[in-house]
C-alpha positions as CSV (number, residue, x, y, z in Angstrom):
1,X,-110.2,185.8,157.4
2,X,-109.2,183.0,155.1
3,X,-111.9,181.4,152.9
4,X,-112.3,177.6,153.5
5,X,-115.6,176.7,151.8
6,X,-117.4,178.2,148.8
7,X,-120.8,177.5,147.4
8,X,-120.9,178.3,143.6
9,X,-124.3,178.6,141.9
10,X,-123.8,178.1,138.2
11,X,-125.7,179.9,135.4
12,X,-125.3,180.9,131.8
13,X,-123.7,184.3,132.4
14,X,-123.9,185.4,136.0
15,X,-122.5,183.0,138.7
16,X,-123.2,183.5,142.4
17,X,-120.5,183.0,145.1
18,X,-121.0,182.4,148.8
19,X,-117.8,181.9,150.8
20,X,-117.2,181.3,154.5
21,X,-114.2,180.9,156.7
22,X,-113.4,178.0,159.1
23,X,-115.8,179.5,161.8
24,X,-118.6,179.6,159.3
25,X,-118.6,183.4,159.0
26,X,-119.6,184.8,155.7
27,X,-116.5,186.3,154.0
28,X,-117.7,186.8,150.4
29,X,-121.1,187.1,148.9
30,X,-121.0,188.3,145.3
31,X,-122.0,187.7,141.7
32,X,-119.4,187.0,139.0
33,X,-119.6,187.2,135.3
34,X,-118.5,184.1,133.4
35,X,-115.2,185.7,132.4
36,X,-114.5,186.6,136.1
37,X,-114.9,183.1,137.5
38,X,-111.4,181.6,136.8
39,X,-109.5,184.8,137.7
40,X,-111.4,185.0,141.0
41,X,-110.6,181.4,142.0
42,X,-107.0,181.7,140.8
43,X,-106.3,184.3,143.5
44,X,-107.7,182.1,146.3
45,X,-105.8,179.6,148.4
46,X,-106.9,176.0,148.1
47,X,-110.5,175.6,149.4
48,X,-113.5,173.3,149.2
49,X,-115.9,174.3,146.4
50,X,-119.4,173.0,146.2
51,X,-121.4,172.9,143.0
52,X,-124.8,171.4,142.0
53,X,-124.4,168.7,139.4
54,X,-126.1,170.2,136.4
55,X,-125.3,171.5,132.9
56,X,-121.7,172.7,132.6
57,X,-120.9,171.6,136.2
58,X,-118.4,168.9,135.1
59,X,-116.5,171.5,133.0
60,X,-116.3,173.9,135.9
61,X,-115.3,171.1,138.3
62,X,-112.4,170.2,136.0
63,X,-111.4,173.8,135.6
64,X,-111.4,174.6,139.3
65,X,-109.7,171.4,140.2
66,X,-106.8,172.4,137.9
67,X,-106.4,175.5,140.0
68,X,-105.8,173.3,143.1
69,X,-109.3,173.5,144.7
70,X,-111.2,170.5,146.0
71,X,-114.5,170.5,144.0
72,X,-117.5,168.4,145.0
73,X,-120.6,168.0,142.8
74,X,-123.9,167.3,144.5
75,X,-127.4,166.3,143.2
76,X,-129.7,169.4,143.2
77,X,-132.4,167.4,145.0
78,X,-130.0,166.9,148.0
79,X,-129.2,170.6,148.1
80,X,-132.8,171.8,148.0
81,X,-133.5,171.1,151.8
82,X,-130.8,173.6,152.7
83,X,-132.4,176.6,151.0
84,X,-133.8,178.6,153.8
85,X,-136.4,180.8,152.1
86,X,-137.1,182.1,148.7
87,X,-135.6,181.1,145.3
88,X,-132.7,183.4,144.6
89,X,-129.1,182.8,143.3
90,X,-127.7,184.1,146.6
91,X,-129.9,181.8,148.6
92,X,-129.0,178.8,146.3
93,X,-125.2,179.6,146.7
94,X,-125.6,179.7,150.5
95,X,-127.5,176.4,150.5
96,X,-124.7,174.8,148.3
97,X,-122.1,176.1,150.7
98,X,-123.9,174.6,153.7
99,X,-124.7,171.3,152.0
100,X,-121.2,170.6,150.8
101,X,-119.9,170.4,154.4
102,X,-122.5,167.8,155.5
103,X,-120.8,164.5,156.4
104,X,-123.8,162.5,155.0
105,X,-124.0,164.3,151.7
106,X,-123.6,162.2,148.5
107,X,-121.4,163.5,145.8
108,X,-121.2,163.0,142.0
109,X,-117.7,162.4,140.5
110,X,-116.7,164.8,137.7
111,X,-116.8,163.2,134.2
112,X,-113.9,163.3,131.8
113,X,-114.2,165.1,128.5
114,X,-114.1,161.7,126.7
115,X,-117.1,160.4,128.8
116,X,-119.0,163.6,128.1
117,X,-118.3,163.2,124.3
118,X,-119.7,159.7,124.4
119,X,-122.8,160.9,126.3
120,X,-123.2,163.7,123.7
121,X,-123.6,160.9,121.1
122,X,-126.2,159.3,123.3
123,X,-128.2,162.5,123.8
124,X,-128.1,163.3,120.1
125,X,-129.2,159.7,119.2
126,X,-132.0,159.9,121.7
127,X,-133.2,163.2,120.2
128,X,-133.2,161.8,116.7
129,X,-135.1,158.6,117.7
130,X,-137.8,160.9,119.2
131,X,-137.9,163.0,116.0
132,X,-138.3,159.8,114.0
133,X,-141.1,158.7,116.1
134,X,-142.9,162.0,115.7
135,X,-142.5,161.8,111.9
136,X,-143.9,158.3,111.8
137,X,-146.8,159.3,114.0
138,X,-147.5,162.3,111.8
139,X,-147.7,160.1,108.7
140,X,-149.9,157.6,110.6
141,X,-152.3,160.4,111.6
142,X,-152.4,161.9,108.1
143,X,-153.2,158.6,106.4
144,X,-155.8,157.8,109.0
145,X,-157.7,160.9,107.8
146,X,-158.1,159.1,104.5
147,X,-159.1,155.7,106.0
148,X,-155.6,154.1,105.6
149,X,-154.3,152.3,108.6
150,X,-150.6,151.4,109.0
151,X,-149.4,148.3,110.7
152,X,-147.3,148.9,113.7
153,X,-143.6,149.2,113.0
154,X,-141.2,151.8,111.5
155,X,-140.5,149.8,108.3
156,X,-144.3,149.5,107.6
157,X,-144.7,153.2,107.7
158,X,-141.8,153.9,105.4
159,X,-142.8,151.2,102.9
160,X,-146.4,152.5,102.8
161,X,-145.2,156.1,102.3
162,X,-143.0,155.0,99.4
163,X,-145.9,153.2,97.8
164,X,-148.2,156.2,98.1
165,X,-145.5,158.4,96.6
166,X,-145.5,156.0,93.5
167,X,-149.3,156.5,93.2
168,X,-150.5,153.2,94.8
169,X,-153.2,155.0,96.8
170,X,-155.4,156.9,94.3
171,X,-157.9,157.9,97.1
172,X,-155.2,160.2,98.7
173,X,-155.1,163.7,97.1
174,X,-151.9,164.8,95.4
175,X,-151.3,167.5,97.9
176,X,-151.4,165.0,100.8
177,X,-149.1,162.7,98.8
178,X,-146.5,165.5,98.5
179,X,-146.7,166.1,102.3
180,X,-146.4,162.4,103.1
181,X,-143.5,162.0,100.7
182,X,-141.7,165.0,102.3
183,X,-142.2,163.4,105.8
184,X,-140.9,160.1,104.5
185,X,-137.8,161.8,103.1
186,X,-137.2,163.4,106.5
187,X,-137.4,159.9,108.1
188,X,-134.8,158.7,105.6
189,X,-132.5,161.6,106.5
190,X,-132.9,160.8,110.2
191,X,-132.2,157.1,109.6
192,X,-128.9,158.0,107.9
193,X,-127.8,160.2,110.8
194,X,-128.8,157.6,113.3
195,X,-126.7,155.0,111.4
196,X,-123.7,157.4,111.5
197,X,-124.1,158.0,115.3
198,X,-124.4,154.3,116.0
199,X,-121.2,153.7,114.0
200,X,-119.4,156.2,116.2
201,X,-120.7,154.5,119.3
202,X,-119.5,151.1,118.0
203,X,-116.0,152.6,117.5
204,X,-116.0,154.0,121.0
205,X,-117.3,150.7,122.4
206,X,-114.5,148.7,120.7
207,X,-111.9,151.1,122.2
208,X,-113.3,151.0,125.7
209,X,-112.5,147.8,127.7
210,X,-115.2,148.4,130.3
211,X,-117.9,148.9,127.7
212,X,-116.9,145.6,126.1
213,X,-117.1,143.7,129.5
214,X,-120.5,145.2,130.2
215,X,-121.7,144.1,126.7
216,X,-121.3,140.5,127.9
217,X,-124.4,140.9,130.1
218,X,-127.6,139.4,128.5
219,X,-129.9,142.2,127.5
220,X,-127.1,144.8,127.6
221,X,-126.2,145.7,124.0
222,X,-124.1,148.4,122.4
223,X,-126.2,151.4,123.5
224,X,-126.6,150.3,127.1
225,X,-123.0,149.2,127.5
226,X,-121.6,152.5,126.2
227,X,-124.1,154.5,128.2
228,X,-123.1,152.7,131.5
229,X,-119.4,153.0,130.8
230,X,-119.7,156.7,130.0
231,X,-122.0,157.6,132.8
232,X,-120.5,155.8,135.8
233,X,-117.2,157.5,136.6
234,X,-116.5,155.8,140.0
235,X,-118.5,152.6,140.8
236,X,-116.6,152.4,144.1
237,X,-118.7,155.2,145.6
238,X,-121.6,152.7,145.7
239,X,-121.2,150.3,148.6
240,X,-123.2,147.5,146.8
241,X,-125.0,146.7,143.7
242,X,-128.3,147.4,145.4
243,X,-127.1,151.0,146.1
244,X,-126.2,151.4,142.4
245,X,-129.6,150.1,141.4
246,X,-131.2,152.5,143.8
247,X,-129.3,155.4,142.3
248,X,-131.0,154.5,139.0
249,X,-134.5,154.4,140.6
250,X,-134.9,150.6,140.2
251,X,-135.5,149.7,143.8
252,X,-138.9,149.9,145.6
253,X,-139.8,152.9,147.7
254,X,-140.1,152.2,151.4
255,X,-143.0,153.5,153.5
256,X,-142.3,151.9,156.8
257,X,-143.5,153.0,160.3
258,X,-144.1,151.4,163.7
259,X,-141.9,148.4,162.8
260,X,-144.0,147.5,159.7
261,X,-142.2,147.5,156.4
262,X,-144.2,148.4,153.3
263,X,-142.5,148.3,149.9
264,X,-144.1,150.2,147.1
265,X,-143.3,150.9,143.4
266,X,-139.8,151.7,142.2
267,X,-138.6,155.2,143.1
268,X,-137.9,156.3,139.5
269,X,-135.2,158.7,140.8
270,X,-131.7,159.1,139.4
271,X,-130.6,158.7,135.9
272,X,-133.8,158.1,133.9
273,X,-131.9,157.4,130.6
274,X,-129.9,154.5,132.1
275,X,-133.0,153.2,133.7
276,X,-134.9,153.3,130.5
277,X,-132.2,151.5,128.6
278,X,-132.0,148.7,131.1
279,X,-135.8,148.3,131.1
280,X,-135.9,148.2,127.3
281,X,-133.1,145.6,127.2
282,X,-134.9,143.4,129.7
283,X,-138.1,143.7,127.8
284,X,-136.3,142.1,124.9
285,X,-135.0,139.4,127.2
286,X,-138.5,138.7,128.5
287,X,-139.8,138.3,125.0
288,X,-137.0,135.9,124.2
289,X,-137.8,134.0,127.4
290,X,-141.4,133.4,126.2
291,X,-140.2,132.1,122.9
292,X,-137.1,130.1,124.0
293,X,-137.1,129.7,127.8
294,X,-134.0,127.6,127.7
295,X,-131.9,130.4,126.2
296,X,-132.2,132.8,129.1
297,X,-131.7,132.8,132.9
298,X,-134.2,130.3,134.3
299,X,-135.1,132.8,137.1
300,X,-136.7,135.0,134.4
301,X,-138.9,132.1,133.1
302,X,-139.8,131.2,136.7
303,X,-140.9,134.8,137.5
304,X,-142.9,135.0,134.3
305,X,-144.9,132.0,135.5
306,X,-146.1,133.9,138.6
307,X,-145.7,137.6,137.9
308,X,-146.9,140.0,135.1
309,X,-144.4,140.7,132.3
310,X,-143.8,144.3,133.3
311,X,-143.1,143.4,136.9
312,X,-140.6,140.8,135.6
313,X,-139.0,143.3,133.3
314,X,-138.4,145.9,136.0
315,X,-137.1,143.2,138.4
316,X,-134.7,141.9,135.7
317,X,-133.5,145.5,135.1
318,X,-132.9,145.8,138.9
319,X,-130.8,142.6,138.9
320,X,-128.9,143.6,135.7
321,X,-128.0,146.9,137.3
322,X,-126.4,145.0,140.2
323,X,-124.6,142.7,137.9
324,X,-123.3,145.7,135.9
325,X,-122.0,147.3,139.2
326,X,-120.2,144.1,140.1
327,X,-118.4,144.1,136.7
328,X,-117.6,147.8,136.9
329,X,-116.3,147.6,140.5
330,X,-114.6,144.2,140.6
331,X,-113.7,143.5,137.0
332,X,-114.3,140.4,134.9
333,X,-117.2,139.6,132.6
334,X,-120.7,138.1,132.9
335,X,-120.8,134.4,133.8
336,X,-124.1,132.7,133.0
337,X,-125.7,130.5,135.7
338,X,-125.1,126.8,135.3
339,X,-127.5,125.2,132.8
340,X,-128.1,128.4,130.8
341,X,-127.0,128.7,127.2
342,X,-124.4,131.4,126.5
């Protein structure tokens, strides 16, 4: 019997294979060590291989594609309904094998090594920003114990820590001063590393034509443009901008029955990092709309007049995702509405 479809459940060391023939009969059901995966697939004729889109999945998709196999990556949430009973590697591989043959299944294009390298910069930067926030909060909490309150803002915390290190706060014990000085030094180190990462991202942005075109969208800066360009491999797989926005979790959830349509909050499914970047960018745009309404899209100012700021921010992020899809799928750059300053 010739194998036609394989479900491959990835792991760190032990991989599970579930293979069937054209009639759906199970041909192979076995576990492979990491070193055995490539030799196993090298001996097989061309077949369809299903893999859940997760850590290392893009690497294995490229490796198996080089061997001539057709590899399809699927979101784990869409594979889960096909798991019959119990959580085991064998059951997961069987579910993947079943799901990859479904005509309505949605697939994830494999990313190139260059895209993954750019996303590695983003993940590292995101981690360092979180660490910086933790350090600032730690300094804020320690100083609060001595009755010292810090004004909101990163630079305020660093400036106050520097003054305390110079002895400007005699009510703080020397031991606490040394602790705060050490934390402030860590923040400085993180700042240097963040500046180096953002310089790398700027270099990548200038070398990527798509990222530069995405950067013309209001509210989409260096970080958002490079993240979109590195994350979206094939914008053509989305039929419309709304479908792309839905993939980022920026469209309302539907709860409709009996001919009545009810729209709820946004789904918050999909790529949470891209969704967060778009919302942050639109938050900045909304703030500018309050200060200088003539400098932004008049639709934002109009929505602010009748809707809460957070609702406007998410709605603007939804619209921006659709504009980004249009630029990625059809080319060109952002064109401001008539009457809006560039």
